[in-house]
N, C-alpha and C positions, 0 to 999 in steps of 0.2 A: 863492069862498072867499078869505077874508083871515086871515093869522096876525098877531096883535098881541101885544105885551107884555101880561102879565096886568094887569088893572085891578080894584080892589077891588070894584066892583059885581058881579063874577062870583064872589066868594068863597063865598057861601051855595050857589049852584049847583054850583060845582066841588067843594066840600066834601061836599055830598049825593051827588053823582056818584061821589066818591072813596069814600065809606063804602059805597055800593052795589057798586061794581065790586070792591073788595077783600073785601067779604062774599061775593060770588058765587065768587070764587077759593078759598073754603074756608079762609081764614086763621082761626087760632083767636083772633086778637086781636078785640076788640070796638070796632068803629067806629060812632060816631054823628056827628051834625053838629058837635057841640062838639069832640070829639077829632080829627075830620078837619080842622076849621078850624085847630085848634093846629099839627097836623102840617104842613099846607100853609103856614101863615104862617111857619114857620121859614124855608123857601126864599124865600117872596115878600118878606120883610123883608131878609134877608141876601144874596140873590142874584137880585134881580128881573129881571136881564137873561136869566136862564135859566128863566123862568116864563112860558109862552105860552099864548094861548087862540086856538082857530081858530073863526072866525065863518062862518055861511053868507051867502049873498047878501042876506038879509034883515036881517043883523046879529045873529042869535041865535047863541049859542055852540053849538058841536057837541062840543067836548071841550078837553083841556088837558094840558100837560105841566110838570111841576115839578122842577127840578133844582138841585143846588148843587155847589160845588167841595169835593171831598173833601180835607181838609187832611192826611191821614194817610199820605200817600205822598210820596216826594222829588220827583217830577214832579206837576204839576197834572193831576188826573183830574176829569172832569165825572161825577158821581153822578146818575143817573135816579132820583129818589125815586117818582115815579108818572107814568103816562100813562093817561089815561082818556077814553073816547069814549062819548057817549050811544048807547043801544041802537039807535036808529033810524038812525044813522049808521056803525055798525060795518060792517066788510067793504067799505069804500069808499076805503081808503088814508088815512084821516084820521090815524090814530097814525103811520103812516110819514112822512106830511108834517111833522107836529109834530116828530118825532125828527130829520128831516133838517134843519129850520130851526134847531133848538136845537143841533144838532151843528155846523152852519155858523158860528153866533155863537160857540160855544166855540173852534172852530178859529181863527177870526179873533183871538180874544183870547189865543192862545198856549196853550190847553189841550191837553194831549198825547194824551188818549185819553178813554175813557168806560167806566164799569162801572155794574152794576145788579144788583138781586136779582130773581129770577123764580121761580116755582113749577116746579122741575125735575121734579116728580112727574107732571105731566100733560103730554099732547102740546102743548097750547096753554097758556101762551105760549112754552114752551121752543122748540118747532119754528119759531115765528115769528121770535124772535130769532136763532136759528141761520141761518135763511134770510137775514137781513139782514147776517149776518157775524160774529156774536157767538160766542164758544166758551165752554164751561164752564171755570171757573177751577180747579176742583179743591177749592175751598174749600166747606164746608158751614155753613149757618147752624143753630145750636143754640138751643134755648129750652126753659124748663121753668117750671112753677108750683111755688111753695114746697112744696106738700104732696107733690110728687113727688121732692124732693130729700131727703126724710126726715132720716136722722140727720146728713147732711152739715151741716145748718145749725142743728142743736141746740146 
């Protein structure tokens, strides 16, 4: 296995994997190749040092991690936008290796910590992140569609 900085030749593959992974998690957002590419490109363009791909011994990608520095805090925090691993490589420590590597890079660069969003309604990924040492922050993410906001936006 070899972890490298993201290269554009992996964009379609990682965007497709992103769309599949986040659709599997039951998100209500609609992800397709185009929207996933735009989402990942934000990190790739602005924070390339925090976007990594892991390759197998044959040079094929097994997964990736895409992060950015969150500017909304007094100290610098790494925000993990996505971690995705191809189905055939899951439960082999691939995501953990990707996170370990990107966290080492961030720490060397003076970043003070890390945060992320995960589906806390399910045992996984919540239990996995907690096993790594993450804690629930107490904040909740809210979202709505216009039709559900009714009179509020009329």
